[in-house]
C-alpha positions as CSV (number, residue, x, y, z in Angstrom):
1,M,-92.2,35.7,124.3
2,T,-90.4,33.0,122.8
3,S,-91.5,29.2,122.5
4,K,-87.4,27.9,122.9
5,A,-85.8,28.1,126.7
6,I,-82.7,28.7,125.4
7,P,-80.3,31.3,127.0
8,L,-79.3,34.3,125.7
9,P,-75.1,33.8,124.5
10,D,-72.7,35.4,126.3
11,L,-73.0,39.6,125.3
12,A,-69.8,41.1,126.2
13,G,-70.7,44.4,126.9
14,F,-74.7,43.7,127.5
15,T,-75.5,42.9,131.1
16,E,-78.8,42.9,133.0
17,R,-79.0,44.3,136.2
18,S,-82.1,44.1,138.6
19,G,-84.1,43.4,135.8
20,T,-82.9,46.0,133.5
21,W,-80.4,45.4,130.5
22,Y,-77.6,47.7,129.7
23,A,-75.3,48.2,127.2
24,E,-71.8,49.1,128.9
25,E,-73.0,51.4,131.4
26,I,-76.4,52.9,129.8
27,P,-79.7,51.6,130.1
28,L,-81.0,50.6,126.8
29,S,-84.3,51.7,127.7
30,D,-82.3,55.5,127.9
31,L,-80.7,54.6,124.3
32,A,-84.8,53.9,122.9
33,K,-85.8,57.4,124.6
34,E,-82.8,59.2,123.1
35,F,-82.8,57.9,119.5
36,G,-85.7,55.8,119.3
37,T,-86.8,52.0,117.7
38,P,-85.8,50.0,116.1
39,L,-82.1,50.9,116.8
40,Y,-78.9,48.8,116.4
41,I,-76.4,48.9,119.8
42,Y,-72.7,47.9,119.5
43,S,-70.7,47.5,122.2
44,K,-66.6,49.2,121.8
45,K,-65.8,47.1,124.6
46,A,-67.0,43.8,122.9
47,L,-65.8,44.5,119.4
48,T,-62.1,45.6,121.1
49,Q,-62.0,42.3,123.2
50,A,-63.0,39.9,120.0
51,Y,-60.1,41.7,118.0
52,Q,-57.9,41.4,120.5
53,A,-58.3,37.7,121.0
54,Y,-57.7,37.0,117.8
55,D,-54.7,39.3,117.6
56,K,-53.4,37.9,120.6
57,A,-53.8,34.1,119.2
58,C,-51.9,35.5,115.8
59,L,-48.6,36.1,118.2
60,D,-46.6,33.0,119.2
61,S,-45.0,32.6,122.3
62,S,-42.1,34.9,121.6
63,G,-44.6,37.5,120.3
64,K,-43.7,36.9,116.9
65,R,-46.6,38.0,114.3
66,R,-48.0,34.3,112.9
67,A,-51.1,35.7,111.2
68,R,-52.6,39.2,110.1
69,V,-56.2,39.9,110.7
70,H,-58.3,41.5,108.4
71,Y,-61.9,42.3,109.2
72,A,-64.6,40.9,107.0
73,M,-66.6,44.2,106.2
74,K,-69.8,42.3,105.0
75,A,-70.6,41.5,108.4
76,N,-70.8,44.9,109.4
77,S,-69.9,47.8,107.1
78,N,-70.8,50.6,109.6
79,L,-67.9,53.4,109.7
80,A,-68.0,53.5,113.4
81,V,-67.5,49.7,113.5
82,I,-64.8,49.9,110.9
83,D,-62.8,52.5,112.6
84,C,-62.8,50.6,115.8
85,F,-60.8,47.8,114.2
86,K,-58.9,50.3,112.1
87,K,-57.5,52.1,115.2
88,L,-57.0,48.3,116.5
89,G,-54.8,47.4,113.8
90,S,-57.2,45.6,111.6
91,G,-56.6,45.2,107.8
92,F,-60.2,44.4,106.1
93,D,-61.8,42.2,103.4
94,L,-63.8,44.0,100.8
95,V,-66.3,42.8,98.6
96,S,-67.5,45.6,96.4
97,G,-66.8,49.1,95.7
98,G,-68.8,50.4,98.5
99,E,-66.8,48.6,101.2
100,L,-63.6,50.1,99.5
101,A,-64.9,53.4,99.6
102,R,-65.7,52.8,103.4
103,A,-62.5,51.3,104.3
104,L,-60.7,54.2,103.0
105,A,-63.1,56.7,104.2
106,V,-62.1,55.8,107.9
107,G,-57.9,56.0,106.6
108,A,-57.3,52.1,106.5
109,D,-54.2,52.0,104.8
110,P,-54.8,50.4,101.0
111,K,-51.8,47.6,101.6
112,S,-54.1,46.4,104.1
113,L,-57.0,46.0,101.9
114,V,-58.2,42.4,100.1
115,F,-60.8,43.0,97.5
116,A,-62.8,39.7,97.1
117,G,-66.2,38.6,95.7
118,V,-67.4,36.7,92.8
119,G,-69.1,39.6,90.5
120,K,-66.6,42.4,90.6
121,S,-67.2,44.8,88.1
122,A,-64.4,46.5,85.7
123,S,-65.0,49.9,87.7
124,E,-64.2,48.4,90.6
125,I,-61.2,46.0,89.6
126,A,-60.1,49.6,88.4
127,Q,-61.0,51.6,91.7
128,A,-58.7,48.7,93.6
129,L,-56.3,48.8,91.3
130,E,-55.7,52.8,91.7
131,A,-56.3,52.8,95.7
132,G,-52.9,50.2,95.8
133,V,-55.1,47.4,97.6
134,K,-52.8,44.4,98.7
135,C,-54.4,41.9,96.8
136,I,-57.1,40.9,94.6
137,N,-59.2,37.6,95.1
138,V,-60.0,36.0,91.6
139,E,-62.8,33.8,91.1
140,S,-63.1,32.8,88.0
141,I,-60.7,32.6,84.7
142,A,-63.3,35.2,83.2
143,E,-62.2,37.9,86.0
144,L,-58.3,36.9,85.7
145,H,-58.8,38.2,82.3
146,Q,-60.9,40.9,82.9
147,I,-58.4,42.2,85.8
148,N,-55.5,42.1,83.1
149,R,-57.4,43.8,80.8
150,V,-58.0,46.7,83.4
151,A,-54.9,46.9,84.7
152,T,-53.2,47.0,80.9
153,K,-55.3,50.0,80.5
154,L,-54.5,51.5,83.5
155,N,-51.0,50.6,83.0
156,C,-50.0,49.3,86.3
157,R,-49.5,45.7,87.9
158,A,-52.6,43.8,89.3
159,P,-51.5,41.8,92.5
160,I,-53.8,38.8,92.6
161,S,-54.7,35.5,94.7
162,L,-56.8,33.0,93.6
163,R,-59.6,31.7,95.4
164,V,-59.9,27.8,95.6
165,N,-62.6,25.7,96.0
166,P,-62.0,22.9,97.9
167,D,-65.2,20.7,97.5
168,V,-65.6,20.7,101.3
169,D,-68.6,20.5,103.1
170,A,-68.4,23.4,105.9
171,Q,-71.5,21.5,107.8
172,T,-73.6,24.8,107.6
173,H,-76.7,26.2,106.4
174,P,-76.4,25.7,102.6
175,Y,-77.3,29.0,101.7
176,I,-74.0,30.3,103.1
177,S,-72.1,27.3,102.3
178,T,-68.9,28.4,99.9
179,G,-66.6,25.8,99.8
180,L,-68.3,23.0,97.8
181,K,-68.0,22.1,94.0
182,G,-71.7,23.1,93.9
183,N,-71.3,26.7,94.9
184,K,-70.6,29.8,93.0
185,F,-68.0,30.5,94.7
186,G,-64.0,30.2,93.7
187,I,-62.2,28.1,91.4
188,A,-62.7,24.3,91.4
189,Y,-59.8,22.6,92.9
190,H,-58.8,20.7,89.8
191,E,-58.2,23.2,87.7
192,V,-56.2,25.7,90.3
193,L,-53.0,24.9,89.1
194,K,-54.0,25.6,85.4
195,T,-55.5,28.9,86.1
196,Y,-52.0,30.1,88.2
197,R,-50.0,28.9,85.5
198,E,-52.3,31.0,83.4
199,A,-51.6,33.8,85.3
200,A,-48.2,33.8,85.5
201,L,-48.3,34.3,81.8
202,L,-50.5,37.5,81.9
203,S,-48.4,41.3,80.9
204,Q,-49.9,42.4,83.8
205,I,-50.5,40.0,86.8
206,D,-48.5,39.5,90.0
207,V,-49.2,36.2,91.4
208,V,-49.0,36.6,95.2
209,G,-51.2,34.6,96.8
210,I,-53.8,31.8,97.4
211,D,-56.8,32.1,99.1
212,C,-59.8,30.1,100.6
213,H,-63.3,30.5,102.2
214,I,-65.5,27.8,102.4
215,G,-67.8,29.7,104.4
216,S,-70.1,30.7,107.7
217,Q,-71.3,30.2,110.9
218,I,-69.2,27.3,111.0
219,T,-68.8,25.8,114.7
220,T,-66.3,23.4,114.4
221,T,-62.4,23.2,113.0
222,A,-62.4,20.0,110.9
223,P,-63.8,21.6,107.7
224,Y,-61.1,24.3,107.9
225,L,-58.2,21.9,108.5
226,D,-59.4,19.8,105.7
227,A,-59.7,22.7,103.0
228,L,-56.5,24.3,104.9
229,D,-54.8,20.7,103.9
230,K,-55.9,20.6,100.1
231,V,-54.8,24.6,99.9
232,L,-51.2,23.6,100.7
233,E,-50.9,21.0,98.7
234,L,-51.7,23.2,96.0
235,V,-48.7,25.6,97.5
236,T,-46.4,22.6,97.2
237,Q,-47.2,21.8,93.9
238,L,-47.2,25.9,93.0
239,K,-43.5,25.8,94.5
240,K,-42.2,23.1,92.3
241,E,-43.6,25.0,89.0
242,G,-41.7,27.8,90.0
243,I,-45.0,30.1,90.9
244,E,-44.0,31.5,94.4
245,I,-46.7,32.0,96.7
246,H,-46.3,34.7,99.4
247,H,-49.4,35.1,101.7
248,L,-51.6,32.4,102.1
249,D,-55.6,33.8,103.1
250,L,-57.6,31.4,105.0
251,G,-60.8,33.3,104.6
252,G,-63.5,33.7,108.2
253,G,-66.3,31.8,108.8
254,L,-66.0,31.1,112.1
255,G,-69.5,30.8,114.0
256,I,-70.8,32.4,116.8
257,S,-73.4,31.2,120.1
258,Y,-77.2,32.1,119.1
259,G,-78.3,30.1,122.2
260,D,-77.2,26.3,121.9
261,D,-74.6,26.4,119.4
262,N,-71.2,25.8,120.9
263,P,-68.3,26.9,118.2
264,P,-64.7,26.7,119.3
265,D,-63.4,29.9,120.8
266,I,-61.3,32.5,119.0
267,T,-58.5,31.3,120.9
268,E,-58.8,27.7,120.0
269,F,-59.8,28.1,116.7
270,T,-56.8,30.4,115.6
271,N,-54.2,28.0,117.3
272,T,-55.4,25.1,115.4
273,L,-55.6,26.8,111.7
274,L,-51.6,28.5,113.1
275,N,-50.3,24.9,114.0
276,R,-51.4,23.4,111.2
277,V,-49.7,25.6,108.7
278,A,-46.4,25.2,111.0
279,E,-46.5,21.6,111.1
280,R,-46.5,21.9,107.7
281,G,-43.5,24.0,107.2
282,F,-45.6,27.2,105.7
283,A,-44.9,29.6,108.6
284,H,-42.8,31.7,106.6
285,L,-46.3,32.8,104.8
286,D,-47.8,36.2,105.6
287,V,-51.4,34.9,106.9
288,V,-54.7,36.2,107.0
289,L,-57.4,35.7,108.8
290,E,-60.6,37.3,108.1
291,P,-63.4,37.1,110.9
292,G,-66.7,38.9,110.3
293,R,-69.3,37.5,112.3
294,S,-67.4,36.3,115.1
295,L,-66.1,39.9,115.9
296,V,-69.4,42.0,115.8
297,G,-72.2,39.2,115.9
298,N,-72.1,38.7,119.8
299,A,-71.2,42.6,120.0
300,G,-74.7,44.0,119.5
301,V,-78.2,44.4,120.1
302,L,-81.5,45.0,117.9
303,L,-83.7,47.2,120.0
304,T,-87.6,47.3,118.9
305,Q,-90.7,48.5,120.6
306,V,-93.7,46.7,121.1
307,E,-96.2,48.0,118.8
308,Y,-99.7,46.3,119.4
309,L,-100.4,42.3,121.1
310,K,-102.7,41.0,118.9
311,P,-104.5,37.5,120.4
312,G,-105.6,35.1,118.1
313,A,-107.5,31.7,117.7
314,E,-104.8,30.0,116.1
315,K,-102.0,32.1,116.9
316,N,-101.1,35.0,119.4
317,F,-98.9,37.9,117.6
318,C,-96.8,40.6,119.2
319,I,-96.0,43.3,116.7
320,V,-92.8,45.4,117.2
321,D,-92.0,48.1,114.6
322,A,-88.2,46.1,113.7
323,A,-88.8,43.5,110.6
324,M,-87.1,41.4,108.6
325,T,-85.7,44.8,107.0
326,E,-83.5,44.8,110.1
327,L,-83.1,41.8,111.0
328,M,-83.5,39.0,107.8
329,R,-81.8,36.3,109.4
330,P,-85.0,34.7,110.8
331,A,-86.9,35.0,107.4
332,L,-84.1,33.7,104.9
333,Y,-82.7,31.0,107.1
334,E,-85.3,30.2,109.7
335,A,-82.4,31.3,112.3
336,Y,-83.1,31.4,116.1
337,H,-82.3,35.2,118.1
338,G,-83.0,34.9,121.5
339,I,-85.8,37.5,122.3
340,V,-85.7,39.0,125.8
341,P,-87.6,42.2,127.5
342,V,-85.3,45.1,128.2
343,Q,-86.8,45.8,131.2
344,T,-88.4,42.5,133.5
345,K,-91.8,43.0,134.3
346,Q,-94.1,40.3,136.6
347,V,-97.0,39.7,134.1
348,T,-99.1,36.6,133.4
349,S,-96.9,34.7,130.6
350,S,-98.2,33.4,127.0
351,T,-96.7,32.4,123.9
352,Y,-96.9,35.1,120.8
353,D,-95.2,35.3,117.8
354,I,-93.2,38.4,117.0
355,V,-93.5,39.7,113.9
356,G,-92.7,43.1,112.2
357,P,-94.8,45.7,110.1
358,V,-93.8,44.3,106.5
359,C,-96.5,43.3,104.6
360,E,-96.0,39.4,104.0
361,S,-96.3,36.5,106.0
362,G,-92.6,35.8,106.1
363,D,-91.9,39.0,108.4
364,W,-90.9,37.5,111.6
365,L,-88.3,37.8,114.4
366,G,-89.1,34.8,116.5
367,R,-92.4,32.2,116.2
368,D,-93.9,29.3,118.3
């Protein structure tokens, strides 16, 4: 029912057997009958395999830890998903008070939480400080002073990193590029040293780290290395000024295959970054990686029911019960997602646009 002859990506935990798709050992059709549709289905096996690939790559040949994984909850904040990662030993990257509450609800150690995001409210900052998070990533000078005011009111210290905007092109969709100077994220590269000096003088601020995140669905390592080199140069300059950086947050954004994408695998990607950190003489830093999509994106499927087939003179429409409300990427980015029948049947094939029930023409999941 899709116009692209692109195979589905490798979905660990999901297999086709004799024309029927399974989630691990359960037919998807059985899950649809039990829970209804639309239905998100995630494989614990796939989540575990992806996490363990990162975690293993974070160890050197002797077993010494080179970096720690903090799952980026923005990718999927379902309690069962984050509980799975918590039990595997993951920390968490948060961007809202709601995500903070969810991480704490599954029993995450507050010292494994990094609170990021460009629009933290005073109340969210207070929640993070009261919880005792590892660090707050600061995205503007105004936010830095807001954190200091909140910490003063609470009579506590505020551990912070500055998020550096390195002006590096992540070579991804412009809506999910976050490391160019025209993006709203982070502190401009030429202002970072000045802002660290300012932070070091504030009464309730403890400078503990440096952060950089350049985008999402990135399918090559070159932009990461460009950004990393810039960040490490800042760490060198800060040390000369007597400002010690204890942890290096490299962000996330590694892409996945949606069919014809070819990103590096998790092990290759992680080794490339951590080897560069070591080569530059910074292996002593506490390094944080924040994968999101590459942990969960190919670990789940959206199950939807065909409601009607609507042939037309200009277009044929297959109307399903899932919509842009369940899968926004096609409408927002014109992104491709593979769509296959749960059970294969021998029928005459025709081309259909697959659309949902939302009352606008932008509501589509796959189209010619």
